[in-house]
C-alpha positions in Angstrom: -4.0 -15.7 -16.7 -7.4 -14.8 -14.2 -9.5 -14.8 -16.7 -12.2 -14.6 -13.7 -10.6 -10.8 -13.0 -11.0 -10.5 -16.9 -14.4 -11.0 -17.7 -15.9 -9.4 -15.0 -13.4 -6.4 -16.2 -14.7 -6.5 -19.5 -17.7 -6.6 -18.4 -17.5 -3.1 -17.6 -19.7 -0.2 -19.3 -16.8 1.5 -20.8 -15.8 -1.2 -22.1 -18.8 -2.0 -24.4 -18.0 0.1 -27.2 -14.7 0.1 -27.7 -12.8 -2.5 -30.6 -10.8 -5.3 -29.2 -7.4 -3.8 -29.6 -8.9 0.1 -27.8 -10.2 -2.6 -24.6 -7.2 -4.6 -24.5 -4.9 -0.9 -24.3 -7.2 0.1 -21.9 -7.5 -2.9 -19.4 -3.3 -2.6 -20.0 -3.4 1.2 -18.7 -5.2 0.5 -16.0 -4.2 1.4 -12.8 -5.1 1.3 -9.2 -4.1 1.6 -5.6 -2.9 -0.7 -3.5 -1.0 -1.2 0.0 2.5 -2.7 0.0 4.5 -3.0 3.1 7.0 -0.2 3.3 10.9 -0.5 3.6 12.0 0.5 7.1 14.7 3.1 6.0 11.9 4.5 3.9 9.9 5.1 6.9 12.7 5.8 9.3 13.9 8.8 6.8 10.2 10.3 6.2 10.6 10.0 10.2 13.6 11.9 10.5 11.9 14.6 7.8 8.6 15.0 9.7 10.8 15.5 13.1 9.3 12.0 14.9 12.6 10.9 15.3 14.2 13.8 17.4 10.3 12.9 19.0 11.7 9.5 19.8 14.6 9.7 21.2 14.0 12.5 23.5 11.2 10.4 24.7 13.1 7.1 25.0 16.1 8.0 27.8 17.0 4.0 28.6 16.5 4.5 32.3 13.0 5.7 31.7 10.1 2.7 32.1 7.3 5.0 31.8 5.1 4.1 28.3 6.0 7.1 26.5 9.8 5.6 26.3 8.1 2.1 25.6 6.6 3.3 22.9 9.5 5.2 21.5 12.4 2.7 22.2 9.8 0.2 20.4 9.3 2.7 17.6 12.6 3.2 16.8 13.7 -0.4 16.9 11.6 -1.6 14.4 12.4 1.2 12.0 15.8 0.4 12.5 15.5 -2.8 11.3 15.9 -3.7 7.8 12.5 -5.5 7.1 9.9 -4.0 5.6 6.8 -2.6 7.6 3.1 -3.6 7.1 1.9 -0.7 7.8 -2.1 -2.7 7.8 -0.2 -5.0 10.5 -2.6 -4.9 13.8 0.7 -4.3 16.0 2.0 -1.8 13.7 -1.1 0.3 13.7 -1.7 -0.3 17.6 2.0 1.2 18.0 1.3 4.4 16.0 -1.8 4.8 17.9 -0.3 5.1 21.3 2.7 7.2 19.9 0.1 10.0 18.7 -1.3 9.1 22.3 1.8 10.1 24.1 2.2 12.8 21.7 5.1 11.2 20.2 3.9 12.0 16.8 0.5 14.1 15.5 -2.3 12.0 13.7 -1.0 14.2 10.4 2.2 12.8 10.9 0.8 9.4 11.3 -1.0 9.8 8.0 2.4 11.0 6.0 4.1 7.9 6.9 0.6 5.5 6.5 0.5 6.6 2.8 4.1 5.5 2.2 2.2 1.9 2.2 -0.2 3.1 -0.8 1.4 2.5 -4.3 -0.1 2.9 -7.6 -0.1 -0.2 -9.7 -0.9 -2.2 -12.6 -4.4 -3.8 -12.6 -3.4 -6.4 -14.3 -0.6 -7.3 -11.7 -2.7 -6.3 -9.0 -5.7 -8.7 -10.8 -3.1 -12.0 -11.9 -4.0 -11.5 -15.7 -1.0 -10.8 -17.3 -0.4 -9.0 -20.3 -4.0 -8.1 -22.2 -3.8 -8.6 -25.9 -6.7 -8.4 -28.6 -6.3 -12.2 -28.5 -7.4 -12.0 -25.0 -10.1 -9.7 -25.5 -11.6 -11.7 -28.0 -11.5 -14.8 -25.9 -13.1 -12.8 -22.9 -15.4 -11.0 -24.7 -16.3 -14.9 -26.2 -17.3 -16.3 -23.3 -19.3 -13.0 -21.3 -21.3 -13.9 -24.5 -21.5 -17.7 -23.6 -20.0 -18.6 -27.3 
């Protein structure tokens, strides 16, 4: 259990007036958005649904070496791979920006794809706190008070 994270959380004003059980329940119910890699198949399906895939195929004739064709082929190759895509990796960000520059996708479409990397997760999981019950809250409050 990440006691430091729990102590910091329970030090916030919104927990001060809560009973130990209510504080435990509130901590367990808390969620936050986090970034996660996205399954390439999910991204490919979204690209197809947005019409991006068709533009990538049209821009990528095999004999062409111009930048739009190279970027389109690279994007299609990456989406066909069977591993998650880290949308926050600099190379992926650069590839998406190049696709926007060459009208292979719009900024709005890129934003829609990028949003797939944001998921809601339990605060206790994100912060490696684990299950929080009344005992954890009592112990945390004692640490906070310096007792």
